[in-house]
N, C-alpha and C positions, 0 to 999 in steps of 0.2 A: 122260062126261067131255067128249065133244065139245060137248055142249050147254053146259056150264059155260064152255068156252073161247070159244065163239061169243058167249055172253052177256057175258063179260068184255071181249072185243074191242069189241063193240057199245057197251057202256057207256063204254069208254075213248074211242072215236071220238065218241060223243055229247058227252062232257065236253069234249073238245078243240074240237068244233064250237061248243059253247055259249060256251066261254071265248074262242075266237077271233072270235066274232061281233062283239064290241065293238071288235076291232082291224082289221076289214076297212075299207080306205079307200073312201071314196065319191068320186065325181067330181062331186058337186053343188057348184055355186058357193056361196060364203059369202053370207050375207044382205047386201043392199045397205047396211044401216046399218053392219055390221062393215067392209065394204070401204071405205066412205066414211071411216070414222074412221081406218083404216090409212093411206089415201091422205093424209088431212089431217095425220097425225102425221109421215109421211115428208116431206111438203112443209115442215112446220115445222122438222124436223131439217135438211133441206137449206138452208133459208133461214138458220138459225142458223149452220150451218157456213160458208156464204158470207159472212155478216156477220163472223164471227171471222177469216176469211182476209183480208177487206178491212181490218179493224182491225190485224191483224198487218202487212200491207203498209204501212199508214199509219205504224205505229210504226217499222218499219225505215227508211222514208224520212225520218222525223223524226230518228232516230239518225244516219243518214248525213249529213244537213244539219248537225246539231250537230257531228259530227266534222270536217266541212269547215270550219265556222266556227272551231273550236278550232285546227285546223291553220293557217288563215289568220292568226288572232290570234297564234299562237306565232311564225310566220314574220315577221309585222310587228314584234313585240317584238324578235326577234333582229336584224332590220335596223336598228331604232332604237337598240338597245343595242350600241354599238361597244366597250364595255368588254372588255378582254382581261386575264386574270389575269397577274400578273407572271411573267416567265420568266427562266431562266438556261440559256443554251445556247452551243454553240461558234460562233465567228465564221465567217462566210462572207459574200461580197458579197450572196448571195441572202437570207441571214438578216437582214442589215442592211436590205435593201430591204423585206422583209416587216415588220420591226419598226417601221419609220417610215411604213408605208403609210397607216395611219389616224390619224396624228398622235401615235403613241406615242413615249415617251421612250426613248432608247438610251444605254447606258453601255458603253464598251469597257473591259474589264478585262484589262490587259496582264499576263500571268502566264507563269511558266516552271515546268516540272516539277521543277527542281532548287532552286527558291526556297522556303524554309521559310514565309515570310509568305504566299506565294501558295497553298501547300498548306493553310494554316489558313483563309484566306479561301474557298478552293474548298470545303472541308468545310462551312463555315458556310453558304455559298450553297446547296449541295446539301441540307443539313438544313433550311434555312429558306426554301425557294423560296416557300412560301405567305406569307411576310412581305415579299416584294418587292412594292412597291405596284402596283396595277392599271395597265395601259398602260405599264409599264416593263419593258424587256428588257435584261438584262445579257449582253453577248456576251463570252465567254471568248476573248480574242485572244492567240495565241501570240507571246510577246515575241521569241523567237528567229527565227521565220520571217516575221513580218509587219513587215519592216524599213521598207517604204514608209509604213505607218501610223505607225510609231514616229517616223520623220522628220517626217511631216506634223504631228503633234501635239506634237513636242518631248519625247517620252518618252525619258528617259535611263536609267531602271532599271525593273525589273519591279515588280509590285504597284502600278502606276499606273492610276488610273481616269480616263477621259475621257468626259464627256457630250457627245453630238453631236446636231445637228438633222438634219432630213430631207435636207438638202443636204450633210451631212458636215462642217459648220462646228462648231468647238469652242464649247461653251457654258460649261463649267467643267471643272476638272481638280483631282484630289487624289491623295495617295499613301496606300496602305495602307487597311485597314479591313475591315469585315464588313457584314452586312445593315443594322445600325443606322447605321453610318457612311454607307452608301449613302443611306438615307432622309434623313439630316441634310444631305447635300451636294447632293441633287437640286435643280435649278432648274426 
């Protein structure tokens, strides 16, 4: 029995040795032709990678320049286009100065909270602000508190409209109305 065990172990070790012989690493350098082709391939990959990075950098620079040009064009157009959408807002000296700053037209709307005609006009202006012509600002001016303005423009009752220039001079005046009436009376 010992003999069979020794023979079995020997055969097993022999089989392992034969099978492992193909897996034993060698420290022999690869042939020059293989090494050369690997170096050449690595060099080509590196060159291609560098070329792609350069192209990417060039594209990013081009996009940046285009964005700068677009911004400059937009800013230039904004500076050239002084058109302001029509507005309806509460009167204040600052609002009057802002409205006349770029040659805009200003209409003072003398109103009172207790006036039925004023309430109707107010609702119409709020609902139709987009119908107020460009560069026109309607300033809702309190009839009860702005006595100096009432006196200056000879306003004797509420729902009076007074168009004024940048210096505050009266251009035209009318009573009552809505957005359509405003458009018809502007000078």
